[in-house]
N, C-alpha and C positions, 0 to 999 in steps of 0.2 A: 489840468495843465500845471506844470511846475516850473517856476523860475529858479535856476540854480546859480548862475554866475553873472550873466549879462543879457541885455536885450539885443535883438537882431540889429546889426548896423544898417544904416540907410543906403550904403553903397553896394549892397549885394546885387550881383548880376547873374549868378548861376547857382543851381541847386544840383547836388549829386545825390542820388538815391541808391541805397542797397536794394536788393530785390527780395530775397527770401525773408519773410517776417516783416518786411517793410512795405513794398508795393503789393505783396500778397500776404494773406494771413499766415501766421506761423504754422509749421508742421513739425511739432516737437519730436515726432517719431523718426524724422528723416536722418538726422546726424547719428543717432544711435544705430540705425539700420546700416548706415555707411560703415561705421566702425566694426559692426559685427560682420559685415560682408567681406571686409579685408583682414579680419582677425586683429584689429587694433583695440586692445582692452585698457590701455593706459590713457585716461582722459586728459592727461597733461600734454600729450603729444598731438600736434596738429595733423589733421588727416592728410593734407597735401604734402606736408613735409615728410610724413611717414612714407608716402608713396615715392617721393623723390629720393629718399634714402635707401629704397630697396636695392639689393645688390645687382640684380640683372634686369635687362630690358624686358624680358619675358614676364617677370614678376610685376614690373611696373605696368605693363600693358594689361595684364590680367586684373590687377587692382583697379586700374582706371575703368575697365569695362564693368566691374562689379559696382563701383559707385555710380557709374553712368546709368546702370539699370535701376538703381534706387532713385536717381534724379528723374528718370522717365516716369516712374510711378508717381512721384511727387508732382510732376508737371500735369499729369492727368487729373490729379485731385486738387489742383491749385484753385484758390478762391481769392478775389480781390480784397484789399483792405477797404474798410468804410472810409469814405471821403476821397478815394483815389481820383475818380473822374472830376469831382469838383475842384480839387487842387490842381490837376493837370490843365483844366480849362483856364483857371485863374492865371497860372504861370504862363501859358501860351498867349493869352490875351494881353498880358502885361509885359511881354517880351523878355521873360527870364529864360536863360538857357537851361534846358533840362538834360540831365546826364545820368547814366547808371554805372555803378562800379560794384561788381558782384564776384564772388568766388565760385559761382556756378558757371555753367556753359551757356552758349548762345541760344540753343533751341528753346529752353524754358523762358528765356527773356522774350524772344520773339512770340512765343505762345501767349504770354501774359499781355503783351502790347496788342496783339491781334484780337485776342479773345475779350479783353475787358476795357479797352480804350477806343472811343470813337476816333475815326481817322483824323479829324481836324485837331485833336488834342494829343495825338500819339507820336509826334516827332521828338526824337532825342538826338542831341548833337553828337554825343560820343557815348559809346557803350564799351566798357572794359570788363572782360571776363577773366577767369583765372589763367587764360593764356598770357596775360600780361604779368610778368614777374619783376620784382617780388609783389605778392598780393597783400591785401590788408592782413594784419594790422600795420604794415609798413605805410608810410605816407606817400610812397612813390607813385601809386596809381592816381592819387588825387592831385599831386603836383604835376603829373603828366597831363591830366585834363586841364588844369589851370593854364599850363603852357600852351596847349592846343587852342584854348579859348583866348589867349593873349590877356589873361587876367592875373591879378595877384591872388594868392590863396585866401587873403582876408576878404575877398569879394565873393567867396564861395561858401555855401552851406553844405555840410554833410549830414544827411538824414539816414538813420539806421536804427537797428534794434539790438545790436550786439556790442560786446567789448571791442571786437575787431574794428567795427565801424567807428566807434567813438575814439579809439586810440589812433586810428589812421587819420581821422579828421583833425583831432587836436594836435597831433604831431606835425601835420602839414600846415597848421596855422589857420584852418578853416573854422567857421562857426559850426558848432555841433548841436544837433537836435536828436534826442532819443525818443523813438516811438515805443511807448511802454506796452508791455503785455504781461501775462500771468507768470512768465518765467524769468524776466530780466530785471525785476525790481531790485535785486541785490546790487545792480550797477549804481543805483542812486546813493547807496551808502558806501560801497567798496571802491568805486571809481568816480566819485562825484566831481573830482577835478577835471575830468575829461569831458563833462557834459555841460553845455550852456543852458539848454532848455529841454524839458521833457514834456511830451504831449501824449494824449490818449488816442487822438484820431488825426489822420493826415490833414483834414481840412482846418484843424486848429492852427495850422501854420499860416493860413491866409491873413487873419487879423494881426498876427505878429509882423508879417511883411508890410502890412499897411500902417504899422506904428500905432495901433489902437491903444490909447492910454488907459481906457477902461479895462481892456484885457490885461495890460501890463500890471495894473494895480490889483487885479484879482489873482495874480500868481501867488501861490501859497507859501513857498519856501525860498528864503534868500540864501546867499552863499555864506552868510555869517555862521 
């Protein structure tokens, strides 16, 4: 667990989770497979923006079908993050609002909830998919959830594993938590200003919400 900028405020009321790589384990093959499927070889171009910029409706629909096929395969191979159930139980029992903001489509989200979460911990107040535009890294979807919950952005936490998640959360004014993995470590050096705390497992968020001073003192890296 790594402290970067600040500790979790005590007025937090809601948590927003990314899905791919956050609620479920990363599938590093998925995004390269999407790019290959639609012929996008420039890594600097966003996949959804590439599809939106295609000249004809026919080309857009074909590209959407091709990435959908990749997403279906990923859904079938999905595995939950360690600590997922423990964290969802804690948030439910302590009356935190649970929400999801993903650039994926709804069926994989529903699959994850149904397959890996006991019914009593599986309620999410709002789920925004890529049907909501603009998507992450824009702050708009998080601000929309805050408005629906009648909360200030400062009362929300954005938990994710990517630049898009951290940029969206920081820009919206939310507290940001990076879930570290073997491919996103560069964010801690290249985009440190976007990240408030980084954790190795989802259930490490629990003592932070509890204001555990021992955990806070054990955090390794300051923002200095």
